N, C-alpha and C positions, 0 to 999 in steps of 0.2 A: 344393503344398508350403506356401503361405502359410496355407491353411486348417488344416493340421496344426500349424503353429507357433502359430496363434491358439488352437486347442483346447488345446495344451499349456500355453500361458500362462494361459488361463482356469482350467484345472485347478489350476495352481500358486496362483493367486489364491484359488480356492475353498478349497484346503487351508489357506492362511494365514488366511482369514476364519473357517474352522471352528475352527482352533486358537485364534484370538483370542477367539472366543465362549466356548470351553471355559475359557480362562484367566480371562475376565471372570466367568463363573459360579462358578469356584472361588474367586476373590478375593472376590466378593460374599458367597459362603457363609461364608468366613472372617470377614469383617467383621460379618455379620449373625448369626453363630453358628447357621447352618442347614445342612442337607445340600444339596450342589450339585444333586442330582437333584430337589430340591423347588422349584428356581428355573427360570425361563425369562426370555427377553428378548423384548420386543415394543415396537416404536415407541420405542426408546431408553430403555426403563424396565425395570428388573429387577422381575419379578413373582414372588410366592411363595404357597405354600399352595394348597389346593383351590379357594379362592375367588379365587385369582390377584390378590391385592391388590398395589398398587404399593408397592414397598419402597425403591427407590433409582434415581434417574436415572443413566444411564451416564456423564453428564458428572461427577457427584459421585464415582462409582466411579473414573473415570480420574484426577480431581484428587487423590483420596485416595491412589491408587496412586503417583502422582508424588511426593506429599508423603512417602510412606513409602520412597521411593527405589527403587521397583520398578514403573516404568511398564508398562502393558499394551502389548505389542508382539509381533508374529509375522511370520515371513517365509515366503515360498514361493519355490521355485527352479524354474527352467525352463532346460533346455539345448537350444536349438533345433538342428535338424539342420544340418549343415554342407554347403554346396553348393560345387562348384568354379565359378570364374568363367570 
């Protein structure tokens, strides 16, 4: 039962991380005036273009998002199975 609960929690965390990544790429695209699909994130840096040039550190993206009143955040939910005691 504990393994199932752990798997469910991990999936919730993975969904939240994927959503946060998507939000970060959308926000970076907005700030950089580029298409989100032209961007990627590696090692804490937003990269863009075919040559994958460094465009913006995630720390700058996060700070700018906070300054704009729309911090980057995502949640994942997990409802563990109930067991009787």
